[in-house]
FIKOLZA-1660 file (N, C-alpha, C; in steps of 0.1 Angstrom, whole numbers, plus 5000, padded with zeros to 4 digits):
% residues 217
   i   px   py   pz ch aa at
   1 5009 4988 5000  A  M  N
   1 5000 5000 5000  A  M CA
   1 5008 5012 5000  A  M  C
   2 5004 5023 4994  A  K  N
   2 5012 5035 4992  A  K CA
   2 5005 5047 4997  A  K  C
   3 5011 5055 5005  A  L  N
   3 5006 5068 5009  A  L CA
   3 5006 5078 4998  A  L  C
   4 4997 5087 4997  A  T  N
   4 4996 5095 4984  A  T CA
   4 5001 5109 4985  A  T  C
   5 5003 5114 4996  A  R  N
   5 5007 5128 4997  A  R CA
   5 5021 5129 4994  A  R  C
   6 5026 5138 4985  A  G  N
   6 5041 5140 4983  A  G CA
   6 5047 5147 4994  A  G  C
   7 5060 5147 4995  A  L  N
   7 5068 5154 5005  A  L CA
   7 5076 5164 4998  A  L  C
   8 5076 5177 5002  A  L  N
   8 5085 5188 4995  A  L CA
   8 5098 5188 5002  A  L  C
   9 5108 5187 4994  A  V  N
   9 5122 5185 5000  A  V CA
   9 5131 5196 4994  A  V  C
  10 5138 5203 5002  A  T  N
  10 5148 5213 4997  A  T CA
  10 5161 5210 5003  A  T  C
  11 5172 5208 4995  A  V  N
  11 5185 5205 4999  A  V CA
  11 5195 5213 4991  A  V  C
  12 5208 5213 4995  A  A  N
  12 5218 5219 4987  A  A CA
  12 5228 5208 4982  A  A  C
  13 5235 5211 4971  A  L  N
  13 5244 5203 4964  A  L CA
  13 5258 5207 4966  A  L  C
  14 5267 5198 4963  A  L  N
  14 5282 5202 4962  A  L CA
  14 5283 5205 4947  A  L  C
  15 5290 5215 4944  A  A  N
  15 5293 5219 4930  A  A CA
  15 5309 5220 4928  A  A  C
  16 5313 5217 4916  A  G  N
  16 5327 5219 4913  A  G CA
  16 5330 5210 4901  A  G  C
  17 5339 5214 4892  A  C  N
  17 5342 5207 4881  A  C CA
  17 5356 5211 4876  A  C  C
  18 5362 5201 4868  A  G  N
  18 5375 5204 4862  A  G CA
  18 5386 5200 4871  A  G  C
  19 5397 5197 4866  A  V  N
  19 5409 5193 4874  A  V CA
  19 5415 5206 4881  A  V  C
  20 5416 5216 4872  A  S  N
  20 5423 5228 4877  A  S CA
  20 5414 5238 4885  A  S  C
  21 5401 5234 4885  A  Q  N
  21 5391 5243 4893  A  Q CA
  21 5390 5238 4907  A  Q  C
  22 5390 5247 4917  A  P  N
  22 5388 5243 4930  A  P CA
  22 5373 5239 4932  A  P  C
  23 5371 5229 4941  A  V  N
  23 5358 5224 4944  A  V CA
  23 5351 5234 4953  A  V  C
  24 5340 5239 4949  A  I  N
  24 5333 5249 4958  A  I CA
  24 5321 5242 4964  A  I  C
  25 5320 5243 4976  A  T  N
  25 5309 5237 4984  A  T CA
  25 5299 5247 4988  A  T  C
  26 5287 5244 4983  A  Q  N
  26 5276 5253 4986  A  Q CA
  26 5270 5248 5000  A  Q  C
  27 5268 5258 5009  A  P  N
  27 5263 5254 5022  A  P CA
  27 5249 5247 5022  A  P  C
  28 5248 5237 5029  A  R  N
  28 5235 5230 5030  A  R CA
  28 5225 5238 5039  A  R  C
  29 5213 5240 5034  A  P  N
  29 5203 5247 5043  A  P CA
  29 5201 5240 5056  A  P  C
  30 5200 5249 5066  A  S  N
  30 5198 5244 5080  A  S CA
  30 5183 5239 5082  A  S  C
  31 5174 5243 5074  A  V  N
  31 5160 5239 5075  A  V CA
  31 5155 5233 5063  A  V  C
  32 5148 5222 5064  A  V  N
  32 5142 5215 5053  A  V CA
  32 5127 5214 5055  A  V  C
  33 5120 5218 5046  A  D  N
  33 5105 5218 5047  A  D CA
  33 5099 5205 5041  A  D  C
  34 5095 5196 5050  A  L  N
  34 5089 5183 5046  A  L CA
  34 5075 5182 5053  A  L  C
  35 5064 5184 5046  A  P  N
  35 5051 5184 5052  A  P CA
  35 5048 5170 5057  A  P  C
  36 5040 5169 5067  A  A  N
  36 5036 5155 5072  A  A CA
  36 5030 5147 5062  A  A  C
  37 5034 5134 5061  A  P  N
  37 5027 5126 5050  A  P CA
  37 5013 5123 5053  A  P  C
  38 5006 5121 5042  A  S  N
  38 4991 5116 5043  A  S CA
  38 4991 5102 5046  A  S  C
  39 4981 5097 5053  A  L  N
  39 4979 5084 5055  A  L CA
  39 4968 5076 5047  A  L  C
  40 4963 5084 5036  A  S  N
  40 4954 5078 5027  A  S CA
  40 4961 5068 5018  A  S  C
  41 4957 5057 5015  A  V  N
  41 4965 5047 5008  A  V CA
  41 4958 5042 4995  A  V  C
  42 4967 5037 4987  A  T  N
  42 4962 5030 4975  A  T CA
  42 4970 5017 4974  A  T  C
  43 4964 5007 4967  A  G  N
  43 4971 4995 4966  A  G CA
  43 4962 4984 4960  A  G  C
  44 4965 4972 4964  A  T  N
  44 4956 4961 4959  A  T CA
  44 4941 4962 4963  A  T  C
  45 4932 4959 4953  A  P  N
  45 4919 4960 4956  A  P CA
  45 4914 4952 4969  A  P  C
  46 4904 4956 4975  A  G  N
  46 4899 4948 4987  A  G CA
  46 4902 4955 4999  A  G  C
  47 4894 4952 5010  A  P  N
  47 4897 4959 5023  A  P CA
  47 4910 4954 5029  A  P  C
  48 4918 4963 5035  A  P  N
  48 4930 4960 5042  A  P CA
  48 4928 4951 5054  A  P  C
  49 4937 4942 5057  A  T  N
  49 4936 4934 5069  A  T CA
  49 4941 4940 5081  A  T  C
  50 4937 4936 5092  A  C  N
  50 4941 4942 5105  A  C CA
  50 4950 4931 5112  A  C  C
  51 4962 4933 5115  A  P  N
  51 4971 4923 5122  A  P CA
  51 4966 4921 5136  A  P  C
  52 4970 4910 5142  A  A  N
  52 4966 4906 5156  A  A CA
  52 4970 4917 5166  A  A  C
  53 4980 4925 5163  A  S  N
  53 4984 4935 5171  A  S CA
  53 4974 4946 5173  A  S  C
  54 4965 4947 5163  A  G  N
  54 4955 4959 5163  A  G CA
  54 4960 4971 5156  A  G  C
  55 4973 4971 5151  A  V  N
  55 4977 4983 5143  A  V CA
  55 4983 4978 5130  A  V  C
  56 4980 4986 5120  A  R  N
  56 4985 4983 5106  A  R CA
  56 4995 4993 5102  A  R  C
  57 5006 4990 5096  A  L  N
  57 5016 4999 5092  A  L CA
  57 5015 5001 5077  A  L  C
  58 5019 5013 5072  A  E  N
  58 5017 5016 5058  A  E CA
  58 5029 5024 5054  A  E  C
  59 5034 5023 5041  A  L  N
  59 5044 5031 5035  A  L CA
  59 5039 5041 5026  A  L  C
  60 5045 5052 5025  A  G  N
  60 5041 5062 5015  A  G CA
  60 5049 5062 5002  A  G  C
  61 5047 5071 4993  A  V  N
  61 5055 5072 4981  A  V CA
  61 5068 5079 4984  A  V  C
  62 5078 5076 4977  A  V  N
  62 5091 5082 4979  A  V CA
  62 5091 5095 4971  A  V  C
  63 5095 5106 4978  A  D  N
  63 5097 5119 4971  A  D CA
  63 5112 5122 4971  A  D  C
  64 5117 5126 4960  A  A  N
  64 5131 5128 4958  A  A CA
  64 5134 5142 4953  A  A  C
  65 5144 5148 4957  A  A  N
  65 5149 5161 4951  A  A CA
  65 5163 5163 4954  A  A  C
  66 5171 5163 4943  A  M  N
  66 5186 5165 4944  A  M CA
  66 5193 5156 4955  A  M  C
  67 5191 5143 4955  A  G  N
  67 5198 5135 4963  A  G CA
  67 5192 5132 4977  A  G  C
  68 5182 5139 4981  A  L  N
  68 5176 5137 4994  A  L CA
  68 5162 5129 4991  A  L  C
  69 5160 5119 4999  A  R  N
  69 5148 5110 4997  A  R CA
  69 5140 5110 5010  A  R  C
  70 5127 5111 5009  A  A  N
  70 5118 5110 5020  A  A CA
  70 5106 5102 5018  A  A  C
  71 5102 5095 5028  A  M  N
  71 5090 5086 5025  A  M CA
  71 5082 5086 5039  A  M  C
  72 5069 5087 5037  A  G  N
  72 5060 5087 5049  A  G CA
  72 5058 5072 5054  A  G  C
  73 5057 5072 5067  A  L  N
  73 5054 5059 5073  A  L CA
  73 5042 5061 5082  A  L  C
  74 5031 5053 5081  A  G  N
  74 5019 5055 5088  A  G CA
  74 5015 5043 5096  A  G  C
  75 5008 5046 5107  A  M  N
  75 5003 5035 5116  A  M CA
  75 4988 5039 5119  A  M  C
  76 4979 5029 5117  A  V  N
  76 4965 5031 5120  A  V CA
  76 4961 5021 5130  A  V  C
  77 4953 5025 5140  A  N  N
  77 4947 5016 5150  A  N CA
  77 4935 5009 5143  A  N  C
  78 4936 4998 5138  A  C  N
  78 4925 4991 5131  A  C CA
  78 4918 4981 5140  A  C  C
  79 4923 4981 5153  A  G  N
  79 4916 4971 5162  A  G CA
  79 4905 4978 5170  A  G  C
  80 4901 4972 5182  A  G  N
  80 4890 4977 5189  A  G CA
  80 4894 4982 5202  A  G  C
  81 4907 4984 5205  A  A  N
  81 4911 4989 5218  A  A CA
  81 4921 5000 5216  A  A  C
  82 4922 5009 5226  A  P  N
  82 4932 5020 5225  A  P CA
  82 4947 5013 5224  A  P  C
  83 4955 5020 5217  A  Y  N
  83 4970 5015 5215  A  Y CA
  83 4979 5026 5219  A  Y  C
  84 4988 5023 5229  A  R  N
  84 4997 5034 5234  A  R CA
  84 5009 5034 5225  A  R  C
  85 5013 5047 5221  A  V  N
  85 5024 5048 5212  A  V CA
  85 5035 5056 5219  A  V  C
  86 5047 5053 5217  A  S  N
  86 5058 5061 5223  A  S CA
  86 5071 5057 5216  A  S  C
  87 5080 5067 5213  A  G  N
  87 5093 5064 5207  A  G CA
  87 5093 5064 5192  A  G  C
  88 5102 5056 5186  A  Y  N
  88 5104 5056 5172  A  Y CA
  88 5100 5043 5167  A  Y  C
  89 5096 5042 5154  A  P  N
  89 5093 5030 5147  A  P CA
  89 5107 5021 5147  A  P  C
  90 5105 5008 5149  A  A  N
  90 5118 5000 5148  A  A CA
  90 5119 4995 5134  A  A  C
  91 5129 5000 5127  A  V  N
  91 5130 4998 5112  A  V CA
  91 5143 4990 5109  A  V  C
  92 5142 4979 5100  A  R  N
  92 5154 4972 5096  A  R CA
  92 5153 4972 5081  A  R  C
  93 5164 4974 5074  A  A  N
  93 5165 4973 5059  A  A CA
  93 5167 4959 5054  A  A  C
  94 5160 4954 5044  A  L  N
  94 5161 4941 5039  A  L CA
  94 5165 4941 5025  A  L  C
  95 5171 4931 5020  A  D  N
  95 5174 4929 5005  A  D CA
  95 5163 4922 4999  A  D  C
  96 5165 4919 4985  A  E  N
  96 5154 4913 4978  A  E CA
  96 5150 4899 4983  A  E  C
  97 5160 4892 4991  A  N  N
  97 5157 4880 4997  A  N CA
  97 5152 4881 5011  A  N  C
  98 5149 4893 5015  A  R  N
  98 5144 4896 5029  A  R CA
  98 5155 4893 5039  A  R  C
  99 5168 4894 5035  A  A  N
  99 5179 4892 5045  A  A CA
  99 5183 4907 5049  A  A  C
 100 5187 4907 5062  A  A  N
 100 5191 4921 5068  A  A CA
 100 5203 4927 5060  A  A  C
 101 5202 4940 5057  A  L  N
 101 5214 4947 5051  A  L CA
 101 5221 4954 5061  A  L  C
 102 5234 4957 5058  A  D  N
 102 5243 4964 5067  A  D CA
 102 5239 4979 5065  A  D  C
 103 5228 4984 5071  A  V  N
 103 5224 4997 5070  A  V CA
 103 5221 5002 5085  A  V  C
 104 5226 5014 5088  A  R  N
 104 5225 5020 5101  A  R CA
 104 5212 5029 5101  A  R  C
 105 5203 5025 5111  A  V  N
 105 5191 5033 5112  A  V CA
 105 5192 5042 5123  A  V  C
 106 5191 5055 5121  A  L  N
 106 5192 5066 5130  A  L CA
 106 5179 5068 5137  A  L  C
 107 5179 5071 5150  A  D  N
 107 5167 5077 5157  A  D CA
 107 5167 5092 5154  A  D  C
 108 5158 5097 5146  A  G  N
 108 5157 5110 5142  A  G CA
 108 5161 5111 5127  A  G  C
 109 5157 5122 5120  A  V  N
 109 5161 5125 5106  A  V CA
 109 5170 5137 5105  A  V  C
 110 5172 5144 5115  A  T  N
 110 5180 5157 5113  A  T CA
 110 5195 5154 5109  A  T  C
 111 5200 5142 5113  A  G  N
 111 5213 5138 5108  A  G CA
 111 5213 5136 5093  A  G  C
 112 5202 5134 5087  A  I  N
 112 5201 5133 5072  A  I CA
 112 5196 5145 5066  A  I  C
 113 5186 5152 5071  A  T  N
 113 5180 5163 5064  A  T CA
 113 5184 5177 5069  A  T  C
 114 5190 5177 5081  A  G  N
 114 5191 5191 5089  A  G CA
 114 5178 5193 5096  A  G  C
 115 5177 5206 5102  A  S  N
 115 5165 5208 5110  A  S CA
 115 5152 5206 5103  A  S  C
 116 5143 5200 5109  A  L  N
 116 5130 5197 5102  A  L CA
 116 5118 5200 5111  A  L  C
 117 5112 5212 5110  A  P  N
 117 5101 5215 5117  A  P CA
 117 5090 5205 5117  A  P  C
 118 5084 5202 5129  A  G  N
 118 5074 5192 5130  A  G CA
 118 5079 5178 5132  A  G  C
 119 5092 5175 5128  A  R  N
 119 5098 5162 5130  A  R CA
 119 5110 5162 5139  A  R  C
 120 5114 5174 5143  A  D  N
 120 5125 5175 5153  A  D CA
 120 5119 5171 5167  A  D  C
 121 5128 5171 5176  A  G  N
 121 5124 5169 5190  A  G CA
 121 5123 5155 5195  A  G  C
 122 5122 5152 5207  A  P  N
 122 5122 5139 5213  A  P CA
 122 5108 5133 5211  A  P  C
 123 5107 5119 5212  A  P  N
 123 5094 5113 5211  A  P CA
 123 5085 5117 5221  A  P  C
 124 5071 5116 5219  A  E  N
 124 5061 5120 5229  A  E CA
 124 5052 5108 5229  A  E  C
 125 5047 5104 5241  A  A  N
 125 5038 5093 5243  A  A CA
 125 5024 5098 5241  A  A  C
 126 5015 5090 5234  A  F  N
 126 5002 5094 5232  A  F CA
 126 4994 5080 5230  A  F  C
 127 4981 5081 5229  A  V  N
 127 4973 5069 5227  A  V CA
 127 4964 5071 5215  A  V  C
 128 4965 5060 5206  A  L  N
 128 4956 5060 5195  A  L CA
 128 4943 5053 5197  A  L  C
 129 4932 5059 5196  A  R  N
 129 4919 5052 5198  A  R CA
 129 4916 5045 5185  A  R  C
 130 4907 5036 5185  A  P  N
 130 4903 5028 5173  A  P CA
 130 4900 5038 5161  A  P  C
 131 4906 5035 5150  A  G  N
 131 4905 5044 5139  A  G CA
 131 4914 5056 5137  A  G  C
 132 4921 5059 5148  A  E  N
 132 4931 5070 5147  A  E CA
 132 4944 5066 5141  A  E  C
 133 4951 5076 5137  A  R  N
 133 4964 5074 5129  A  R CA
 133 4976 5081 5135  A  R  C
 134 4988 5076 5132  A  A  N
 134 5001 5083 5136  A  A CA
 134 5010 5082 5123  A  A  C
 135 5019 5091 5123  A  S  N
 135 5028 5091 5112  A  S CA
 135 5043 5094 5116  A  S  C
 136 5051 5088 5108  A  A  N
 136 5066 5091 5110  A  A CA
 136 5072 5093 5096  A  A  C
 137 5085 5097 5095  A  L  N
 137 5091 5099 5083  A  L CA
 137 5104 5092 5082  A  L  C
 138 5107 5086 5071  A  V  N
 138 5120 5079 5067  A  V CA
 138 5127 5087 5058  A  V  C
 139 5140 5091 5060  A  A  N
 139 5147 5099 5052  A  A CA
 139 5161 5093 5049  A  A  C
 140 5167 5095 5037  A  W  N
 140 5181 5091 5034  A  W CA
 140 5186 5099 5022  A  W  C
 141 5198 5097 5019  A  R  N
 141 5205 5104 5009  A  R CA
 141 5210 5095 4999  A  R  C
 142 5208 5098 4986  A  N  N
 142 5214 5089 4976  A  N CA
 142 5228 5096 4971  A  N  C
 143 5238 5092 4978  A  K  N
 143 5251 5097 4975  A  K CA
 143 5261 5085 4973  A  K  C
 144 5270 5086 4963  A  Y  N
 144 5279 5075 4962  A  Y CA
 144 5293 5082 4962  A  Y  C
 145 5300 5083 4973  A  D  N
 145 5312 5089 4974  A  D CA
 145 5323 5081 4982  A  D  C
 146 5320 5068 4983  A  D  N
 146 5329 5059 4989  A  D CA
 146 5330 5047 4980  A  D  C
 147 5340 5045 4971  A  T  N
 147 5342 5035 4962  A  T CA
 147 5345 5021 4969  A  T  C
 148 5348 5022 4982  A  R  N
 148 5350 5009 4989  A  R CA
 148 5337 5002 4992  A  R  C
 149 5326 5009 4992  A  R  N
 149 5313 5003 4995  A  R CA
 149 5304 5002 4983  A  R  C
 150 5299 4990 4980  A  P  N
 150 5290 4990 4968  A  P CA
 150 5277 4997 4971  A  P  C
 151 5270 5002 4961  A  P  N
 151 5258 5008 4963  A  P CA
 151 5247 4999 4970  A  P  C
 152 5240 5005 4979  A  V  N
 152 5230 4997 4987  A  V CA
 152 5216 5001 4982  A  V  C
 153 5208 4990 4978  A  E  N
 153 5194 4992 4975  A  E CA
 153 5186 4984 4985  A  E  C
 154 5176 4990 4991  A  V  N
 154 5167 4983 5001  A  V CA
 154 5155 4979 4994  A  V  C
 155 5151 4966 4994  A  A  N
 155 5140 4961 4987  A  A CA
 155 5127 4961 4996  A  A  C
 156 5129 4958 5009  A  Y  N
 156 5119 4957 5018  A  Y CA
 156 5123 4965 5031  A  Y  C
 157 5113 4969 5039  A  L  N
 157 5115 4974 5052  A  L CA
 157 5108 4965 5062  A  L  C
 158 5114 4960 5072  A  S  N
 158 5108 4954 5084  A  S CA
 158 5106 4965 5094  A  S  C
 159 5093 4967 5098  A  V  N
 159 5088 4978 5106  A  V CA
 159 5080 4973 5118  A  V  C
 160 5084 4977 5130  A  A  N
 160 5075 4974 5142  A  A CA
 160 5071 4987 5147  A  A  C
 161 5060 4988 5154  A  P  N
 161 5055 5001 5160  A  P CA
 161 5065 5006 5170  A  P  C
 162 5072 4997 5177  A  R  N
 162 5082 5001 5187  A  R CA
 162 5092 4990 5188  A  R  C
 163 5103 4993 5195  A  A  N
 163 5114 4982 5196  A  A CA
 163 5108 4971 5204  A  A  C
 164 5111 4958 5199  A  G  N
 164 5106 4946 5205  A  G CA
 164 5091 4943 5202  A  G  C
 165 5085 4951 5193  A  G  N
 165 5071 4948 5189  A  G CA
 165 5071 4939 5177  A  G  C
 166 5059 4934 5173  A  K  N
 166 5058 4925 5162  A  K CA
 166 5060 4934 5148  A  K  C
 167 5070 4929 5141  A  A  N
 167 5073 4936 5128  A  A CA
 167 5064 4932 5117  A  A  C
 168 5062 4942 5108  A  Q  N
 168 5055 4939 5095  A  Q CA
 168 5065 4942 5084  A  Q  C
 169 5065 4933 5074  A  V  N
 169 5074 4936 5062  A  V CA
 169 5067 4943 5052  A  V  C
 170 5072 4955 5049  A  L  N
 170 5065 4965 5040  A  L CA
 170 5073 4966 5027  A  L  C
 171 5066 4968 5015  A  T  N
 171 5073 4969 5003  A  T CA
 171 5072 4983 4997  A  T  C
 172 5083 4991 4997  A  P  N
 172 5082 5004 4990  A  P CA
 172 5078 5003 4976  A  P  C
 173 5074 5015 4970  A  E  N
 173 5071 5016 4956  A  E CA
 173 5083 5012 4947  A  E  C
 174 5095 5012 4951  A  G  N
 174 5107 5009 4944  A  G CA
 174 5118 5008 4954  A  G  C
 175 5130 5002 4951  A  P  N
 175 5141 5001 4960  A  P CA
 175 5145 5014 4966  A  P  C
 176 5149 5015 4978  A  L  N
 176 5154 5027 4984  A  L CA
 176 5169 5027 4981  A  L  C
 177 5173 5038 4973  A  D  N
 177 5187 5039 4968  A  D CA
 177 5195 5046 4978  A  D  C
 178 5203 5040 4987  A  L  N
 178 5211 5047 4997  A  L CA
 178 5225 5050 4992  A  L  C
 179 5228 5047 4979  A  G  N
 179 5242 5049 4975  A  G CA
 179 5252 5042 4984  A  G  C
 180 5263 5050 4988  A  S  N
 180 5272 5043 4997  A  S CA
 180 5271 5048 5011  A  S  C
 181 5261 5055 5014  A  T  N
 181 5259 5062 5027  A  T CA
 181 5256 5051 5038  A  T  C
 182 5247 5041 5034  A  G  N
 182 5244 5030 5043  A  G CA
 182 5237 5035 5056  A  G  C
 183 5229 5046 5054  A  R  N
 183 5221 5051 5066  A  R CA
 183 5207 5055 5062  A  R  C
 184 5198 5053 5072  A  L  N
 184 5184 5057 5071  A  L CA
 184 5181 5065 5084  A  L  C
 185 5173 5076 5083  A  G  N
 185 5169 5083 5095  A  G CA
 185 5154 5081 5097  A  G  C
 186 5149 5079 5109  A  V  N
 186 5135 5077 5111  A  V CA
 186 5131 5086 5122  A  V  C
 187 5121 5095 5120  A  S  N
 187 5115 5103 5129  A  S CA
 187 5107 5096 5140  A  S  C
 188 5103 5103 5151  A  P  N
 188 5095 5097 5160  A  P CA
 188 5080 5097 5156  A  P  C
 189 5072 5088 5161  A  W  N
 189 5058 5088 5158  A  W CA
 189 5051 5102 5163  A  W  C
 190 5042 5107 5155  A  R  N
 190 5034 5118 5158  A  R CA
 190 5019 5115 5155  A  R  C
 191 5010 5119 5164  A  P  N
 191 4996 5117 5161  A  P CA
 191 4992 5125 5149  A  P  C
 192 4983 5119 5141  A  V  N
 192 4977 5127 5129  A  V CA
 192 4964 5133 5134  A  V  C
 193 4963 5146 5133  A  P  N
 193 4950 5152 5138  A  P CA
 193 4939 5148 5129  A  P  C
 194 4928 5146 5136  A  E  N
 194 4916 5143 5129  A  E CA
 194 4911 5156 5122  A  E  C
 195 4905 5154 5110  A  P  N
 195 4900 5166 5103  A  P CA
 195 4888 5172 5110  A  P  C
 196 4887 5185 5109  A  A  N
 196 4876 5191 5116  A  A CA
 196 4863 5189 5109  A  A  C
 197 4853 5186 5116  A  P  N
 197 4840 5183 5109  A  P CA
 197 4835 5196 5102  A  P  C
 198 4828 5193 5090  A  A  N
 198 4823 5204 5083  A  A CA
 198 4813 5212 5090  A  A  C
 199 4813 5225 5090  A  R  N
 199 4803 5233 5097  A  R CA
 199 4791 5234 5088  A  R  C
 200 4779 5232 5094  A  P  N
 200 4767 5233 5086  A  P CA
 200 4764 5248 5082  A  P  C
 201 4759 5250 5071  A  T  N
 201 4755 5263 5066  A  T CA
 201 4743 5268 5073  A  T  C
 202 4745 5280 5080  A  P  N
 202 4733 5285 5088  A  P CA
 202 4722 5289 5079  A  P  C
 203 4710 5288 5083  A  P  N
 203 4698 5292 5075  A  P CA
 203 4698 5307 5073  A  P  C
 204 4693 5311 5062  A  S  N
 204 4692 5325 5058  A  S CA
 204 4684 5333 5068  A  S  C
 205 4688 5344 5073  A  T  N
 205 4682 5353 5082  A  T CA
 205 4675 5365 5075  A  T  C
 206 4675 5365 5062  A  A  N
 206 4668 5376 5054  A  A CA
 206 4654 5376 5057  A  A  C
 207 4647 5388 5060  A  P  N
 207 4633 5388 5062  A  P CA
 207 4625 5384 5050  A  P  C
 208 4615 5378 5052  A  A  N
 208 4606 5373 5041  A  A CA
 208 4599 5386 5035  A  A  C
 209 4597 5386 5022  A  T  N
 209 4590 5397 5016  A  T CA
 209 4576 5392 5011  A  T  C
 210 4567 5401 5011  A  S  N
 210 4553 5398 5007  A  S CA
 210 4550 5406 4994  A  S  C
 211 4543 5399 4984  A  E  N
 211 4539 5406 4972  A  E CA
 211 4527 5415 4976  A  E  C
 212 4525 5426 4970  A  P  N
 212 4513 5435 4973  A  P CA
 212 4502 5428 4966  A  P  C
 213 4489 5429 4972  A  P  N
 213 4477 5423 4966  A  P CA
 213 4474 5429 4952  A  P  C
 214 4468 5421 4943  A  P  N
 214 4465 5426 4930  A  P CA
 214 4455 5437 4931  A  P  C
 215 4455 5447 4922  A  P  N
 215 4444 5458 4922  A  P CA
 215 4430 5452 4920  A  P  C
 216 4420 5458 4927  A  L  N
 216 4406 5454 4925  A  L CA
 216 4402 5458 4911  A  L  C
 217 4392 5450 4905  A  P  N
 217 4387 5455 4892  A  P CA
 217 4378 5467 4894  A  P  C
% end
């Protein structure tokens, strides 16, 4: 299943060319704007199943801009009881055979993206009632600057709501291209606000008008 909202990513690149030209490094912005991912999903027809844990995990589409990649990660309480959430998703990178890859998973995304409003800060504990949702962000960079390390592509992600929890194997829309970085950053869970109910249109308060009576013959 894929989440549908894209993520806006702003990053800086290293520039420089030629042997005789000095390499000029453009400073990376200290703030990156990545809106919270949507949790609406598309995928195989039919209703989604609900795991025995009572929470279902979902991946979003990958949004890429100039080497920085970001993907939404969602959790929905599909069970019948409240579910307590705290900390970070427990994520492992898997290859096409679902074997674990040598990928370092960071708690937090600022080591990958820089400052990220809405995704910075420590985890916060909260409770998901049935039908409510939470979201996190997975971020990485596609850079290949270490020829000693082969490029890494992640075919699957093993994700648990928290460390020690029951993991679900999720399939991204395509392999995650980590280059030679070998790192993923994962933000803490945040609750997704429920949309405000539509306000009913108030009835018209204009005074009623009456037509004058017709003239007598």
